[in-house]
DOKOLLO-190115 format. One record per atom (N, C-alpha, C): residue number from 1; residue in one letter; atom name; y, z, x. Coordinates in steps of 0.02 Angstrom, whole numbers, plus 50000, padded with zeros to 5 digits. Last residue first. Example, Ala and Ser with C-alpha at 12.3 -4.5 7.8 and 13.67 -1.06 7.14 Angstrom:
2
<node k="2" r="S" a="N" v="49888" w="50354" u="50642"/>
<node k="2" r="S" a="CA" v="49947" w="50357" u="50684"/>
<node k="2" r="S" a="C" v="50002" w="50394" u="50645"/>
<node k="1" r="A" a="N" v="49716" w="50390" u="50660"/>
<node k="1" r="A" a="CA" v="49775" w="50390" u="50615"/>
<node k="1" r="A" a="C" v="49835" w="50390" u="50660"/>
end
This chain:
98
<node k="98" r="X" a="N" v="59080" w="52580" u="54087"/>
<node k="98" r="X" a="CA" v="59024" w="52535" u="54103"/>
<node k="98" r="X" a="C" v="58984" w="52561" u="54160"/>
<node k="97" r="X" a="N" v="59150" w="52664" u="53948"/>
<node k="97" r="X" a="CA" v="59139" w="52658" u="54020"/>
<node k="97" r="X" a="C" v="59079" w="52614" u="54032"/>
<node k="96" r="X" a="N" v="59272" w="52669" u="53836"/>
<node k="96" r="X" a="CA" v="59204" w="52643" u="53844"/>
<node k="96" r="X" a="C" v="59194" w="52628" u="53917"/>
<node k="95" r="X" a="N" v="59400" w="52703" u="53793"/>
<node k="95" r="X" a="CA" v="59355" w="52754" u="53818"/>
<node k="95" r="X" a="C" v="59282" w="52730" u="53817"/>
<node k="94" r="X" a="N" v="59502" w="52568" u="53854"/>
<node k="94" r="X" a="CA" v="59471" w="52608" u="53801"/>
<node k="94" r="X" a="C" v="59421" w="52656" u="53832"/>
<node k="93" r="X" a="N" v="59641" w="52568" u="53967"/>
<node k="93" r="X" a="CA" v="59575" w="52546" u="53946"/>
<node k="93" r="X" a="C" v="59549" w="52592" u="53892"/>
<node k="92" r="X" a="N" v="59774" w="52512" u="54060"/>
<node k="92" r="X" a="CA" v="59755" w="52547" u="53999"/>
<node k="92" r="X" a="C" v="59686" w="52523" u="53980"/>
<node k="91" r="X" a="N" v="59879" w="52534" u="54203"/>
<node k="91" r="X" a="CA" v="59824" w="52500" u="54169"/>
<node k="91" r="X" a="C" v="59806" w="52543" u="54109"/>
<node k="90" r="X" a="N" v="60051" w="52527" u="54231"/>
<node k="90" r="X" a="CA" v="59992" w="52568" u="54218"/>
<node k="90" r="X" a="C" v="59940" w="52526" u="54183"/>
<node k="89" r="X" a="N" v="60162" w="52447" u="54241"/>
<node k="89" r="X" a="CA" v="60132" w="52470" u="54302"/>
<node k="89" r="X" a="C" v="60070" w="52513" u="54293"/>
<node k="88" r="X" a="N" v="60242" w="52502" u="54094"/>
<node k="88" r="X" a="CA" v="60238" w="52452" u="54147"/>
<node k="88" r="X" a="C" v="60208" w="52483" u="54210"/>
<node k="87" r="X" a="N" v="60145" w="52586" u="53972"/>
<node k="87" r="X" a="CA" v="60201" w="52585" u="54018"/>
<node k="87" r="X" a="C" v="60189" w="52534" u="54073"/>
<node k="86" r="X" a="N" v="60094" w="52519" u="53820"/>
<node k="86" r="X" a="CA" v="60073" w="52539" u="53887"/>
<node k="86" r="X" a="C" v="60133" w="52534" u="53934"/>
<node k="85" r="X" a="N" v="60134" w="52468" u="53700"/>
<node k="85" r="X" a="CA" v="60114" w="52538" u="53702"/>
<node k="85" r="X" a="C" v="60093" w="52562" u="53771"/>
<node k="84" r="X" a="N" v="60270" w="52361" u="53758"/>
<node k="84" r="X" a="CA" v="60215" w="52378" u="53713"/>
<node k="84" r="X" a="C" v="60194" w="52450" u="53723"/>
<node k="83" r="X" a="N" v="60379" w="52323" u="53830"/>
<node k="83" r="X" a="CA" v="60318" w="52341" u="53866"/>
<node k="83" r="X" a="C" v="60259" w="52356" u="53822"/>
<node k="82" r="X" a="N" v="60482" w="52304" u="53739"/>
<node k="82" r="X" a="CA" v="60456" w="52247" u="53776"/>
<node k="82" r="X" a="C" v="60389" w="52261" u="53809"/>
<node k="81" r="X" a="N" v="60503" w="52434" u="53692"/>
<node k="81" r="X" a="CA" v="60487" w="52381" u="53645"/>
<node k="81" r="X" a="C" v="60456" w="52321" u="53681"/>
<node k="80" r="X" a="N" v="60426" w="52565" u="53790"/>
<node k="80" r="X" a="CA" v="60479" w="52518" u="53775"/>
<node k="80" r="X" a="C" v="60456" w="52464" u="53726"/>
<node k="79" r="X" a="N" v="60369" w="52727" u="53736"/>
<node k="79" r="X" a="CA" v="60360" w="52664" u="53772"/>
<node k="79" r="X" a="C" v="60412" w="52615" u="53748"/>
<node k="78" r="X" a="N" v="60363" w="52903" u="53757"/>
<node k="78" r="X" a="CA" v="60393" w="52845" u="53726"/>
<node k="78" r="X" a="C" v="60380" w="52783" u="53769"/>
<node k="77" r="X" a="N" v="60244" w="53025" u="53727"/>
<node k="77" r="X" a="CA" v="60275" w="52983" u="53778"/>
<node k="77" r="X" a="C" v="60301" w="52920" u="53743"/>
<node k="76" r="X" a="N" v="60216" w="53190" u="53683"/>
<node k="76" r="X" a="CA" v="60229" w="53122" u="53659"/>
<node k="76" r="X" a="C" v="60266" w="53085" u="53714"/>
<node k="75" r="X" a="N" v="60087" w="53286" u="53764"/>
<node k="75" r="X" a="CA" v="60157" w="53271" u="53749"/>
<node k="75" r="X" a="C" v="60162" w="53201" u="53719"/>
<node k="74" r="X" a="N" v="59974" w="53412" u="53800"/>
<node k="74" r="X" a="CA" v="59985" w="53350" u="53763"/>
<node k="74" r="X" a="C" v="60059" w="53344" u="53747"/>
<node k="73" r="X" a="N" v="59884" w="53479" u="53937"/>
<node k="73" r="X" a="CA" v="59943" w="53481" u="53895"/>
<node k="73" r="X" a="C" v="59953" w="53413" u="53863"/>
<node k="72" r="X" a="N" v="59744" w="53575" u="53995"/>
<node k="72" r="X" a="CA" v="59776" w="53511" u="53978"/>
<node k="72" r="X" a="C" v="59834" w="53522" u="53931"/>
<node k="71" r="X" a="N" v="59658" w="53652" u="54124"/>
<node k="71" r="X" a="CA" v="59705" w="53662" u="54068"/>
<node k="71" r="X" a="C" v="59743" w="53597" u="54057"/>
<node k="70" r="X" a="N" v="59588" w="53631" u="54240"/>
<node k="70" r="X" a="CA" v="59554" w="53621" u="54176"/>
<node k="70" r="X" a="C" v="59596" w="53633" u="54115"/>
<node k="69" r="X" a="N" v="59692" w="53671" u="54340"/>
<node k="69" r="X" a="CA" v="59623" w="53696" u="54335"/>
<node k="69" r="X" a="C" v="59591" w="53691" u="54266"/>
<node k="68" r="X" a="N" v="59835" w="53610" u="54259"/>
<node k="68" r="X" a="CA" v="59806" w="53653" u="54311"/>
<node k="68" r="X" a="C" v="59735" w="53672" u="54293"/>
<node k="67" r="X" a="N" v="59863" w="53500" u="54180"/>
<node k="67" r="X" a="CA" v="59919" w="53535" u="54212"/>
<node k="67" r="X" a="C" v="59895" w="53583" u="54266"/>
<node k="66" r="X" a="N" v="59815" w="53341" u="54137"/>
<node k="66" r="X" a="CA" v="59791" w="53405" u="54162"/>
<node k="66" r="X" a="C" v="59849" w="53438" u="54199"/>
<node k="65" r="X" a="N" v="59881" w="53266" u="53992"/>
<node k="65" r="X" a="CA" v="59881" w="53270" u="54065"/>
<node k="65" r="X" a="C" v="59856" w="53339" u="54084"/>
<node k="64" r="X" a="N" v="59882" w="53157" u="53856"/>
<node k="64" r="X" a="CA" v="59857" w="53220" u="53884"/>
<node k="64" r="X" a="C" v="59855" w="53215" u="53959"/>
<node k="63" r="X" a="N" v="59996" w="53088" u="53742"/>
<node k="63" r="X" a="CA" v="59964" w="53082" u="53807"/>
<node k="63" r="X" a="C" v="59944" w="53151" u="53832"/>
<node k="62" r="X" a="N" v="60033" w="53000" u="53594"/>
<node k="62" r="X" a="CA" v="60015" w="53064" u="53625"/>
<node k="62" r="X" a="C" v="59976" w="53053" u="53690"/>
<node k="61" r="X" a="N" v="60172" w="52888" u="53589"/>
<node k="61" r="X" a="CA" v="60100" w="52899" u="53585"/>
<node k="61" r="X" a="C" v="60085" w="52966" u="53617"/>
<node k="60" r="X" a="N" v="60305" w="52795" u="53509"/>
<node k="60" r="X" a="CA" v="60280" w="52852" u="53548"/>
<node k="60" r="X" a="C" v="60204" w="52856" u="53540"/>
<node k="59" r="X" a="N" v="60390" w="52711" u="53428"/>
<node k="59" r="X" a="CA" v="60365" w="52691" u="53494"/>
<node k="59" r="X" a="C" v="60346" w="52750" u="53538"/>
<node k="58" r="X" a="N" v="60442" w="52713" u="53303"/>
<node k="58" r="X" a="CA" v="60463" w="52768" u="53348"/>
<node k="58" r="X" a="C" v="60441" w="52754" u="53420"/>
<node k="57" r="X" a="N" v="60378" w="52613" u="53234"/>
<node k="57" r="X" a="CA" v="60446" w="52599" u="53259"/>
<node k="57" r="X" a="C" v="60473" w="52654" u="53304"/>
<node k="56" r="X" a="N" v="60263" w="52674" u="53191"/>
<node k="56" r="X" a="CA" v="60259" w="52627" u="53248"/>
<node k="56" r="X" a="C" v="60328" w="52613" u="53276"/>
<node k="55" r="X" a="N" v="60313" w="52845" u="53157"/>
<node k="55" r="X" a="CA" v="60292" w="52778" u="53137"/>
<node k="55" r="X" a="C" v="60289" w="52733" u="53199"/>
<node k="54" r="X" a="N" v="60281" w="53019" u="53127"/>
<node k="54" r="X" a="CA" v="60301" w="52964" u="53171"/>
<node k="54" r="X" a="C" v="60276" w="52897" u="53143"/>
<node k="53" r="X" a="N" v="60227" w="53117" u="53048"/>
<node k="53" r="X" a="CA" v="60294" w="53094" u="53032"/>
<node k="53" r="X" a="C" v="60319" w="53037" u="53076"/>
<node k="52" r="X" a="N" v="60128" w="53176" u="53177"/>
<node k="52" r="X" a="CA" v="60145" w="53181" u="53106"/>
<node k="52" r="X" a="C" v="60218" w="53161" u="53095"/>
<node k="51" r="X" a="N" v="60103" w="53181" u="53312"/>
<node k="51" r="X" a="CA" v="60117" w="53115" u="53282"/>
<node k="51" r="X" a="C" v="60135" w="53118" u="53208"/>
<node k="50" r="X" a="N" v="60069" w="53313" u="53337"/>
<node k="50" r="X" a="CA" v="60132" w="53287" u="53365"/>
<node k="50" r="X" a="C" v="60152" w="53220" u="53333"/>
<node k="49" r="X" a="N" v="59943" w="53317" u="53274"/>
<node k="49" r="X" a="CA" v="59999" w="53357" u="53248"/>
<node k="49" r="X" a="C" v="60066" w="53330" u="53272"/>
<node k="48" r="X" a="N" v="59872" w="53232" u="53359"/>
<node k="48" r="X" a="CA" v="59878" w="53215" u="53288"/>
<node k="48" r="X" a="C" v="59937" w="53253" u="53257"/>
<node k="47" r="X" a="N" v="59878" w="53307" u="53478"/>
<node k="47" r="X" a="CA" v="59909" w="53241" u="53474"/>
<node k="47" r="X" a="C" v="59920" w="53219" u="53402"/>
<node k="46" r="X" a="N" v="59800" w="53418" u="53443"/>
<node k="46" r="X" a="CA" v="59871" w="53427" u="53461"/>
<node k="46" r="X" a="C" v="59909" w="53361" u="53455"/>
<node k="45" r="X" a="N" v="59677" w="53353" u="53427"/>
<node k="45" r="X" a="CA" v="59708" w="53385" u="53369"/>
<node k="45" r="X" a="C" v="59783" w="53397" u="53382"/>
<node k="44" r="X" a="N" v="59657" w="53314" u="53561"/>
<node k="44" r="X" a="CA" v="59662" w="53263" u="53509"/>
<node k="44" r="X" a="C" v="59697" w="53292" u="53447"/>
<node k="43" r="X" a="N" v="59647" w="53439" u="53622"/>
<node k="43" r="X" a="CA" v="59702" w="53394" u="53640"/>
<node k="43" r="X" a="C" v="59712" w="53341" u="53587"/>
<node k="42" r="X" a="N" v="59529" w="53484" u="53562"/>
<node k="42" r="X" a="CA" v="59591" w="53521" u="53553"/>
<node k="42" r="X" a="C" v="59651" w="53477" u="53568"/>
<node k="41" r="X" a="N" v="59438" w="53387" u="53609"/>
<node k="41" r="X" a="CA" v="59450" w="53394" u="53536"/>
<node k="41" r="X" a="C" v="59515" w="53431" u="53523"/>
<node k="40" r="X" a="N" v="59447" w="53416" u="53746"/>
<node k="40" r="X" a="CA" v="59466" w="53350" u="53721"/>
<node k="40" r="X" a="C" v="59481" w="53353" u="53646"/>
<node k="39" r="X" a="N" v="59394" w="53545" u="53749"/>
<node k="39" r="X" a="CA" v="59464" w="53534" u="53769"/>
<node k="39" r="X" a="C" v="59489" w="53466" u="53744"/>
<node k="38" r="X" a="N" v="59262" w="53518" u="53708"/>
<node k="38" r="X" a="CA" v="59304" w="53563" u="53669"/>
<node k="38" r="X" a="C" v="59378" w="53552" u="53685"/>
<node k="37" r="X" a="N" v="59218" w="53436" u="53813"/>
<node k="37" r="X" a="CA" v="59220" w="53409" u="53744"/>
<node k="37" r="X" a="C" v="59266" w="53452" u="53701"/>
<node k="36" r="X" a="N" v="59323" w="53447" u="53959"/>
<node k="36" r="X" a="CA" v="59266" w="53468" u="53918"/>
<node k="36" r="X" a="C" v="59273" w="53438" u="53848"/>
<node k="35" r="X" a="N" v="59364" w="53332" u="54086"/>
<node k="35" r="X" a="CA" v="59385" w="53369" u="54027"/>
<node k="35" r="X" a="C" v="59323" w="53387" u="53987"/>
<node k="34" r="X" a="N" v="59358" w="53232" u="54184"/>
<node k="34" r="X" a="CA" v="59368" w="53301" u="54203"/>
<node k="34" r="X" a="C" v="59392" w="53344" u="54145"/>
<node k="33" r="X" a="N" v="59320" w="53102" u="54163"/>
<node k="33" r="X" a="CA" v="59387" w="53120" u="54141"/>
<node k="33" r="X" a="C" v="59407" w="53191" u="54162"/>
<node k="32" r="X" a="N" v="59190" w="53111" u="54208"/>
<node k="32" r="X" a="CA" v="59237" w="53066" u="54243"/>
<node k="32" r="X" a="C" v="59309" w="53082" u="54225"/>
<node k="31" r="X" a="N" v="59140" w="53197" u="54110"/>
<node k="31" r="X" a="CA" v="59144" w="53220" u="54179"/>
<node k="31" r="X" a="C" v="59192" w="53176" u="54220"/>
<node k="30" r="X" a="N" v="59141" w="53115" u="54000"/>
<node k="30" r="X" a="CA" v="59185" w="53173" u="54000"/>
<node k="30" r="X" a="C" v="59194" w="53200" u="54071"/>
<node k="29" r="X" a="N" v="59039" w="53028" u="54040"/>
<node k="29" r="X" a="CA" v="59107" w="53003" u="54030"/>
<node k="29" r="X" a="C" v="59158" w="53059" u="54031"/>
<node k="28" r="X" a="N" v="58930" w="53115" u="54043"/>
<node k="28" r="X" a="CA" v="58951" w="53082" u="54105"/>
<node k="28" r="X" a="C" v="59022" w="53054" u="54100"/>
<node k="27" r="X" a="N" v="58916" w="53150" u="53906"/>
<node k="27" r="X" a="CA" v="58937" w="53200" u="53956"/>
<node k="27" r="X" a="C" v="58961" w="53169" u="54021"/>
<node k="26" r="X" a="N" v="58986" w="53020" u="53801"/>
<node k="26" r="X" a="CA" v="58931" w="53056" u="53830"/>
<node k="26" r="X" a="C" v="58957" w="53102" u="53886"/>
<node k="25" r="X" a="N" v="59066" w="52989" u="53647"/>
<node k="25" r="X" a="CA" v="59073" w="53000" u="53719"/>
<node k="25" r="X" a="C" v="59014" w="53041" u="53745"/>
<node k="24" r="X" a="N" v="59055" w="52988" u="53510"/>
<node k="24" r="X" a="CA" v="59012" w="52943" u="53548"/>
<node k="24" r="X" a="C" v="59018" w="52951" u="53624"/>
<node k="23" r="X" a="N" v="59147" w="53069" u="53450"/>
<node k="23" r="X" a="CA" v="59076" w="53087" u="53443"/>
<node k="23" r="X" a="C" v="59031" w="53044" u="53486"/>
<node k="22" r="X" a="N" v="59269" w="53009" u="53485"/>
<node k="22" r="X" a="CA" v="59257" w="53079" u="53501"/>
<node k="22" r="X" a="C" v="59183" w="53097" u="53497"/>
<node k="21" r="X" a="N" v="59290" w="52882" u="53437"/>
<node k="21" r="X" a="CA" v="59261" w="52888" u="53504"/>
<node k="21" r="X" a="C" v="59241" w="52960" u="53520"/>
<node k="20" r="X" a="N" v="59358" w="52890" u="53319"/>
<node k="20" r="X" a="CA" v="59287" w="52876" u="53314"/>
<node k="20" r="X" a="C" v="59252" w="52880" u="53382"/>
<node k="19" r="X" a="N" v="59490" w="52912" u="53370"/>
<node k="19" r="X" a="CA" v="59455" w="52964" u="53332"/>
<node k="19" r="X" a="C" v="59380" w="52952" u="53330"/>
<node k="18" r="X" a="N" v="59505" w="52848" u="53537"/>
<node k="18" r="X" a="CA" v="59518" w="52846" u="53466"/>
<node k="18" r="X" a="C" v="59473" w="52897" u="53430"/>
<node k="17" r="X" a="N" v="59579" w="52856" u="53689"/>
<node k="17" r="X" a="CA" v="59522" w="52882" u="53651"/>
<node k="17" r="X" a="C" v="59542" w="52884" u="53578"/>
<node k="16" r="X" a="N" v="59622" w="52767" u="53828"/>
<node k="16" r="X" a="CA" v="59638" w="52777" u="53758"/>
<node k="16" r="X" a="C" v="59575" w="52799" u="53721"/>
<node k="15" r="X" a="N" v="59653" w="52822" u="53988"/>
<node k="15" r="X" a="CA" v="59600" w="52801" u="53942"/>
<node k="15" r="X" a="C" v="59623" w="52817" u="53871"/>
<node k="14" r="X" a="N" v="59754" w="52762" u="54123"/>
<node k="14" r="X" a="CA" v="59741" w="52808" u="54068"/>
<node k="14" r="X" a="C" v="59689" w="52778" u="54022"/>
<node k="13" r="X" a="N" v="59746" w="52751" u="54303"/>
<node k="13" r="X" a="CA" v="59753" w="52722" u="54236"/>
<node k="13" r="X" a="C" v="59740" w="52776" u="54185"/>
<node k="12" r="X" a="N" v="59718" w="52810" u="54423"/>
<node k="12" r="X" a="CA" v="59778" w="52770" u="54418"/>
<node k="12" r="X" a="C" v="59787" w="52735" u="54351"/>
<node k="11" r="X" a="N" v="59615" w="52899" u="54428"/>
<node k="11" r="X" a="CA" v="59602" w="52831" u="54453"/>
<node k="11" r="X" a="C" v="59661" w="52784" u="54445"/>
<node k="10" r="X" a="N" v="59620" w="53018" u="54368"/>
<node k="10" r="X" a="CA" v="59637" w="53018" u="54439"/>
<node k="10" r="X" a="C" v="59633" w="52948" u="54469"/>
<node k="9" r="X" a="N" v="59697" w="52993" u="54205"/>
<node k="9" r="X" a="CA" v="59640" w="52999" u="54251"/>
<node k="9" r="X" a="C" v="59666" w="53002" u="54323"/>
<node k="8" r="X" a="N" v="59754" w="53045" u="54042"/>
<node k="8" r="X" a="CA" v="59766" w="53022" u="54111"/>
<node k="8" r="X" a="C" v="59705" w="53034" u="54154"/>
<node k="7" r="X" a="N" v="59722" w="52986" u="53883"/>
<node k="7" r="X" a="CA" v="59704" w="53038" u="53932"/>
<node k="7" r="X" a="C" v="59715" w="53010" u="54002"/>
<node k="6" r="X" a="N" v="59793" w="52965" u="53728"/>
<node k="6" r="X" a="CA" v="59788" w="52935" u="53795"/>
<node k="6" r="X" a="C" v="59776" w="52992" u="53844"/>
<node k="5" r="X" a="N" v="59725" w="52963" u="53570"/>
<node k="5" r="X" a="CA" v="59751" w="53005" u="53623"/>
<node k="5" r="X" a="C" v="59742" w="52968" u="53688"/>
<node k="4" r="X" a="N" v="59747" w="52919" u="53397"/>
<node k="4" r="X" a="CA" v="59728" w="52903" u="53465"/>
<node k="4" r="X" a="C" v="59759" w="52953" u="53513"/>
<node k="3" r="X" a="N" v="59732" w="52865" u="53229"/>
<node k="3" r="X" a="CA" v="59738" w="52920" u="53276"/>
<node k="3" r="X" a="C" v="59709" w="52903" u="53344"/>
<node k="2" r="X" a="N" v="59815" w="52716" u="53182"/>
<node k="2" r="X" a="CA" v="59750" w="52747" u="53193"/>
<node k="2" r="X" a="C" v="59758" w="52804" u="53244"/>
<node k="1" r="X" a="N" v="59945" w="52702" u="53067"/>
<node k="1" r="X" a="CA" v="59925" w="52704" u="53136"/>
<node k="1" r="X" a="C" v="59860" w="52743" u="53142"/>
end
């Protein structure tokens, strides 16, 4: 499985950020997500640690949510077999902004 972190947004969807996206995100994109580059890297590292030993059959993914004033928390979120890696009712997009 390719390392990935799902970051929640205020816009009603989450953004999937893959390892190779970490260096290509620009400041404007980080501002839209309301997360600093350092905090995003920390969250990504936390997600990688949480995913150690997990397989695709575990059906979990690391998700980062802002808990208060710029502080972020990363948890594993389980998804259903039928729904795929995205929870029903939520949009999912890559970390490429237009």
